[in-house]
KOLDOKOL-151156 format. One line per field, with one value per residue (C-alpha): residue number from 1; x, y, z. Coordinates in nm, 4 decimals. Layout:
% KOLDOKOL-151156
seq: c(NUM/...)
px: c(X/...)
py: c(Y/...)
pz: c(Z/...)
//
This chain:
% KOLDOKOL-151156
seq: c(1/2/3/4/5/6/7/8/9/10/11/12/13/14/15/16/17/18/19/20/21/22/23/24/25/26/27/28/29/30/31/32/33/34/35/36/37/38/39/40/41/42/43/44/45/46/47/48/49/50/51/52/53/54/55/56/57/58/59/60/61/62/63/64/65/66/67/68/69/70/71/72/73/74/75/76/77/78/79/80/81/82/83/84/85/86/87/88/89/90/91/92/93/94/95/96/97/98/99/100/101/102/103/104/105/106/107/108/109/110/111/112/113/114/115/116/117/118/119/120/121/122/123/124/125/126/127/128/129/130/131/132/133/134/135/136/137/138/139/140/141/142/143/144/145/146/147/148/149/150/151/152/153/154/155/156/157/158/159/160/161/162/163/164/165/166/167/168/169/170/171/172/173/174/175/176/177/178/179/180/181/182/183/184/185/186/187/188/189/190/191/192/193/194/195/196/197/198/199/200/201/202/203/204/205/206/207/208/209/210/211/212/213/214/215/216/217/218/219/220/221/222/223/224/225/226/227/228/229/230/231/232/233/234/235/236/237/238/239/240/241/242/243/244/245/246/247/248/249/250/251/252/253/254/255/256/257/258/259/260/261/262/263/264/265/266/267/268/269/270/271/272/273/274/275/276/277/278/279/280/281/282/283/284/285/286/287/288/289/290/291/292/293/294/295/296/297/298/299/300/301/302/303/304/305/306/307/308/309/310/311/312/313/314/315/316/317/318/319/320/321/322/323/324/325/326/327/328/329/330/331/332/333/334/335/336/337/338/339/340/341/342/343/344/345/346/347/348/349/350/351/352/353/354/355/356)
px: c(-4.6218/-4.8604/-5.1182/-4.8727/-4.7871/-5.1542/-5.2185/-4.9218/-5.0426/-5.3861/-5.2226/-5.0206/-5.3274/-5.5185/-5.2375/-5.1609/-5.3694/-5.2171/-4.8377/-4.8112/-4.9597/-4.7201/-4.4229/-4.5470/-4.5886/-4.2402/-4.0947/-4.2802/-4.1718/-3.8079/-3.8249/-3.9372/-3.6691/-3.4079/-3.4926/-3.4744/-3.1425/-2.9928/-3.0777/-2.9660/-2.6256/-2.5701/-2.6564/-2.4292/-2.1356/-2.1907/-2.1891/-1.8623/-1.6790/-1.8380/-1.5149/-1.2837/-1.1257/-1.1148/-1.3768/-1.3337/-1.6208/-1.8678/-1.7608/-1.7984/-2.1559/-2.2342/-2.1224/-2.2690/-2.6351/-2.6905/-2.5244/-2.7000/-3.0433/-3.0102/-2.8678/-3.1599/-3.4040/-3.2377/-3.2527/-3.6259/-3.6469/-3.4753/-3.7218/-4.0127/-3.8982/-3.9316/-4.3009/-4.3728/-4.2808/-4.0946/-3.9531/-3.6080/-3.4186/-3.5848/-3.5558/-3.1818/-3.1270/-3.3184/-3.1238/-2.7923/-2.8733/-2.9610/-2.6404/-2.4424/-2.5976/-2.5038/-2.1433/-2.1191/-2.2746/-2.0330/-1.7399/-1.8200/-1.8433/-1.5093/-1.3332/-1.4588/-1.3727/-1.0160/-0.9606/-1.0865/-0.8639/-0.5529/-0.6190/-0.6608/-0.3377/-0.1499/-0.2585/-0.0965/0.2312/0.4171/0.2359/0.2024/0.5328/0.4642/0.1596/0.2994/0.2021/0.4013/0.2814/-0.0882/-0.1814/0.0066/-0.1697/-0.5075/-0.4608/-0.3422/-0.6497/-0.8717/-0.7250/-0.7686/-1.1261/-1.2148/-1.0771/-1.2736/-1.5918/-1.5452/-1.5006/-1.8244/-2.0128/-1.8892/-1.9991/-2.3380/-2.3855/-2.2708/-1.9662/-1.6780/-1.3818/-1.1205/-1.0470/-1.0326/-0.7843/-0.5656/-0.5707/-0.4863/-0.1939/-0.0518/-0.0992/0.0683/0.3641/0.4087/0.3907/0.6411/0.8984/0.8325/0.8627/1.1339/1.3062/0.9793/0.8700/1.2116/1.1799/0.8194/0.8975/1.2094/0.9983/0.7475/1.0336/1.1808/0.8441/0.7862/1.1392/1.2007/1.5823/1.5321/1.2426/1.1658/1.3869/1.6777/2.0308/2.1811/2.5105/2.5219/2.8134/2.8568/2.9279/2.6003/2.4922/2.1717/1.8369/1.5581/1.2790/1.0609/1.0153/0.8081/0.7291/0.9859/1.2613/1.3979/1.4995/1.7870/1.8563/2.2323/2.4048/2.4506/2.0682/2.0817/1.8128/1.9317/1.6767/1.7905/1.5925/1.4606/1.6226/1.9596/1.8600/1.7442/2.0872/2.3022/2.4843/2.3215/2.4514/2.1630/2.3019/1.9620/1.9104/1.9399/1.7389/1.8276/1.8462/2.1668/2.4749/2.8259/3.1121/3.4739/3.7444/4.0891/4.4038/4.7665/4.9930/5.3672/5.5411/5.6086/5.2784/5.0735/4.7964/4.5680/4.5974/4.5247/4.2086/4.0887/4.1370/3.9393/3.6508/3.6477/3.6089/3.3188/3.1356/3.1694/3.0078/2.6336/2.5406/2.7160/2.4710/2.5289/2.3611/2.5407/2.8347/3.1387/3.4363/3.8044/3.9922/4.3691/4.3903/4.7433/5.1121/5.1725/5.4981/5.5334/5.2342/5.0054/4.6670/4.3438/3.9753/3.7141/3.3748/3.0590/2.6985/2.4818/2.1049/2.0924/2.3083/2.2750/2.5024/2.7862/3.0146/2.9587/3.0078/3.3205/3.4659/3.3866/3.5290/3.8546/3.8903/3.8182/4.0652/4.3442/4.2804/4.2515/4.5778/4.7527/4.6225/4.7208/5.0690/4.9984/5.1890/5.0520/5.3452/5.3957/5.6169/5.9813/6.2576/6.6275/6.8373/7.2090/7.4255/7.7320/8.0220/8.1823/8.5593/8.6806)
py: c(4.2720/4.4883/4.2096/3.9639/4.2053/4.2596/3.8851/3.8262/4.0997/3.9376/3.6040/3.7677/3.9429/3.6154/3.4261/3.6981/3.5407/3.1933/3.1990/2.8184/2.8009/3.0736/2.8746/2.5577/2.7349/2.8830/2.5363/2.3884/2.6784/2.6365/2.2609/2.3308/2.5991/2.3529/2.1083/2.3842/2.5238/2.1742/2.0873/2.4278/2.4138/2.0488/2.1245/2.4290/2.2317/1.9462/2.1958/2.3509/2.0200/1.8332/1.8420/1.7144/1.3698/1.2984/1.1524/1.4395/1.6366/1.3480/1.2953/1.6679/1.6708/1.3582/1.5044/1.8507/1.7406/1.6924/2.0089/2.2342/2.0804/2.0698/2.4246/2.5792/2.3796/2.4900/2.8538/2.8036/2.6623/2.9735/3.2014/2.9840/2.9977/3.3762/3.3403/3.1222/3.3873/3.1398/3.3947/3.5480/3.2710/2.9815/3.1657/3.2260/2.8636/2.7322/2.9522/2.8552/2.4832/2.5243/2.7224/2.4485/2.1883/2.4040/2.4283/2.0495/1.9741/2.1984/2.0708/1.7178/1.8374/2.0233/1.7182/1.4906/1.7460/1.7972/1.4203/1.3832/1.6668/1.5213/1.1779/1.3307/1.5285/1.2170/1.0341/1.3178/1.3216/1.4416/1.7762/1.7882/1.6542/1.7547/1.5235/1.1720/0.8535/0.9643/1.3263/1.2693/1.1604/1.4580/1.7060/1.5442/1.5733/1.9336/2.0282/1.8445/2.0375/2.3739/2.2965/2.1652/2.4778/2.6982/2.4970/2.5287/2.9041/2.9303/2.7252/2.9495/3.2538/3.0913/3.0512/3.4114/3.3037/3.5509/3.3743/3.6339/3.4658/3.1245/3.2468/3.4061/3.0874/2.8769/3.1067/3.0793/2.7013/2.6719/2.8791/2.6595/2.3422/2.4771/2.5344/2.1942/2.0034/2.1859/1.8690/1.7079/2.0187/2.0451/1.6855/1.7495/2.0567/1.8924/1.5900/1.8155/1.9871/1.6508/1.5239/1.8467/1.8947/1.5207/1.5059/1.1299/0.8875/0.5387/0.2859/0.5245/0.4474/0.7451/0.8280/1.0740/1.3005/1.1008/0.7860/0.5928/0.4327/0.2413/0.2035/0.4396/0.2205/0.4780/0.8552/0.9614/1.2872/1.2207/1.0159/0.8529/0.4871/0.3370/-0.0323/-0.0848/-0.3560/-0.5434/-0.5603/-0.3228/-0.0556/0.2927/0.5502/0.9108/1.2132/1.4330/1.7404/1.5726/1.4672/1.8198/1.9649/1.6804/1.6601/1.3692/1.1836/1.0131/0.7290/0.6766/1.0462/1.2209/1.1642/0.7930/0.5317/0.3673/0.3861/0.4322/0.2170/0.3249/0.0558/0.2158/0.0260/0.1097/-0.0594/-0.0524/0.2135/0.0792/-0.1107/-0.0941/0.1467/0.0386/-0.3197/-0.2090/-0.0190/-0.3120/-0.5532/-0.3317/-0.3012/-0.6792/-0.7199/-0.4751/-0.6283/-0.9793/-0.8918/-0.9676/-0.6876/-0.4112/-0.2149/-0.1669/0.1761/0.3918/0.2023/0.1238/0.3508/0.3679/0.6832/0.7311/0.9487/1.0083/0.9470/0.8090/0.7720/0.4088/0.3374/0.4589/0.5074/0.4034/0.4142/0.1687/0.3450/0.1377/0.1477/-0.0953/-0.0983/-0.1226/0.0841/-0.1925/-0.4147/-0.1627/-0.3535/-0.6943/-0.5737/-0.3749/-0.6910/-0.9026/-0.6416/-0.6189/-0.9979/-1.0085/-0.7250/-0.9050/-1.2281/-1.0495/-0.8608/-1.1825/-1.3545/-1.0569/-1.0249/-0.6784/-0.6120/-0.4228/-0.2449/-0.1779/0.0823/-0.0211/0.1423/0.0703/0.1145/0.1853/0.1525/0.3646/0.2238/0.4654/0.4550/0.3999)
pz: c(-0.7986/-0.5969/-0.6152/-0.4618/-0.1813/-0.1060/-0.1031/0.1269/0.3642/0.3789/0.4691/0.7452/0.8836/0.8846/1.0627/1.3150/1.5974/1.5332/1.6097/1.6106/1.2618/1.1468/1.2803/1.1098/0.7765/0.8070/0.8710/0.5722/0.3509/0.4485/0.3921/0.0369/0.0070/0.1366/-0.1410/-0.4031/-0.2738/-0.2436/-0.6037/-0.7298/-0.5579/-0.6545/-1.0160/-1.0184/-0.8741/-1.1189/-1.4062/-1.2860/-1.2521/-1.5425/-1.7445/-1.4729/-1.4900/-1.1151/-0.8814/-0.6340/-0.7885/-0.7520/-0.3921/-0.3213/-0.4543/-0.2519/0.0823/0.0126/0.0090/0.3808/0.5205/0.2674/0.3231/0.7017/0.7219/0.5339/0.7463/1.0716/0.9611/0.9153/1.2695/1.4058/1.2295/1.3406/1.7041/1.7024/1.6100/1.9125/2.1710/2.3911/2.6292/2.6267/2.8070/2.6255/2.2940/2.3393/2.4429/2.1400/1.8988/2.0628/2.0286/1.6610/1.5954/1.7727/1.5432/1.2428/1.3621/1.4132/1.0738/0.8870/1.0971/0.9816/0.6213/0.6450/0.7944/0.5177/0.2505/0.3799/0.3911/0.0320/-0.0921/0.0769/-0.0721/-0.4181/-0.3761/-0.2626/-0.5768/-0.7757/-0.5817/-0.8906/-0.8552/-0.4757/-0.3457/0.0150/0.0351/0.0627/0.2405/0.5449/0.5509/0.4782/0.8342/0.9769/0.7476/0.8118/1.1877/1.1561/0.9532/1.2026/1.4963/1.3205/1.2175/1.5627/1.7322/1.4904/1.5552/1.9324/1.8914/1.6903/1.9513/2.2326/2.0350/1.9744/2.3507/2.4064/2.6093/2.6352/2.4705/2.5695/2.9003/2.7375/2.4779/2.7455/2.9552/2.6509/2.5719/2.9248/2.9230/2.5828/2.7017/3.0082/2.8032/2.5499/2.8266/2.9801/2.6529/2.4592/2.3368/2.2342/2.0451/1.8785/1.7555/1.6476/1.4377/1.2949/1.1992/1.0233/0.8366/0.7326/0.6080/0.4138/0.2741/0.2133/0.2243/0.2417/0.2344/0.3563/0.1759/0.1103/0.2255/0.4052/0.5756/0.8649/0.9463/1.2679/1.0646/1.0872/0.7606/0.7054/0.5396/0.6478/0.7856/0.9636/0.9692/1.2672/1.4375/1.7113/1.5509/1.2365/1.2390/1.0413/0.9870/0.9561/0.7564/1.0852/1.1172/1.4109/1.4313/1.5238/1.6430/1.5947/1.7240/1.4461/1.6003/1.5380/1.1862/1.1071/1.1879/1.0530/0.7225/0.5404/0.2350/0.0564/-0.1523/-0.3159/-0.3929/-0.7265/-1.0430/-1.0505/-0.7770/-0.9058/-0.6886/-0.8311/-0.7065/-0.7349/-0.7412/-0.7163/-0.8111/-0.8894/-1.1470/-1.1870/-1.3934/-1.7399/-1.7613/-2.0824/-1.9784/-2.2649/-2.1459/-1.7899/-1.8910/-2.1042/-1.8143/-1.5774/-1.8254/-1.8703/-1.4949/-1.4885/-1.7859/-1.6438/-1.3118/-1.3111/-1.0707/-1.2626/-1.4778/-1.8485/-1.8407/-1.7463/-1.8934/-1.6773/-1.7358/-1.6406/-1.5464/-1.5212/-1.2116/-1.0870/-1.1244/-0.7784/-0.5883/-0.6893/-0.9157/-1.1915/-1.0260/-1.2021/-1.1014/-1.2251/-1.2101/-1.2425/-1.1236/-0.9309/-0.8827/-0.5038/-0.2665/-0.0076/-0.2198/-0.2268/0.0111/-0.1485/-0.5072/-0.4122/-0.2547/-0.5609/-0.7998/-0.6047/-0.6116/-0.9855/-1.0576/-0.8728/-1.0620/-1.3994/-1.3442/-1.2478/-1.5628/-1.7817/-1.6223/-1.4858/-1.1672/-0.8710/-0.7015/-0.3361/-0.1713/-0.1284/0.0645/0.0248/0.3385/0.3062/0.6170/0.6094/0.8046/1.0438/1.0779/1.4286)
//
């Protein structure tokens, strides 16, 4: 060890009168070191992720080569610049430029890495429900803004610029913009909440507390669009959607929609015959699902009828109106063929004669 130190001291003494040669040797040494560090880090990362099933590890190793190699080389350039005795101003400018390049290189790496991670999370949407096709661009842009702001901060620090005034100015500007765009910001944050919480998604049929019913065709940062059964598109601000009571007909563990056909029969009717007739109607309809099976429920003893419900499921909520119409028509025909009467309210009026 002492022999190596003595040899190194002799080299330094020999190179002392030649600063340019010292800088060149430092650059060459750090180029060699960059290759060694690059291979060491790449090998270490490959060893850590060798057992994984995804392609994310290979992509990570692929994009890690350049920033590691260039960063070590740029550090060597900084050390070499100090050997050249460039003068205080030129030295500070050179170091600031190199630090700026470092910040830009690692910003590019961070942007590519965040994009890769989001894509991998979207492919595993069963584990990461908040990363979907609609939320991925939003998250990517959010990460890009945060990384860009951090990179700008590091560049300002590299150039020895006081960022306190900039931060204060940005705060005042942000406050002014927030007051000027309250509605826009309300829609923006409500849109982010909708995309994260996912009370509905594109393709679902929803009913709002205000009465609108339609298919969700678009979920944006400002508004949600519904296509009604009249083929009319309704655009609703996300701030309204965020505070509205929403019935999602396509929600729940299954996408089937249950239809209820209510009918009353006359007192004295054979209830077994009535239930059999209703089940026949359900089983004969091509759009009624067999699983879950249709069922009949005797609900009430009405004022003038025995009230029954035919409960059955269809595959698409959009066909609710059509199937309900066809079931009602079939029930009426089946009751007529089975001699089952459907009562209607009757009132008897007695006129009492007044003696004069």
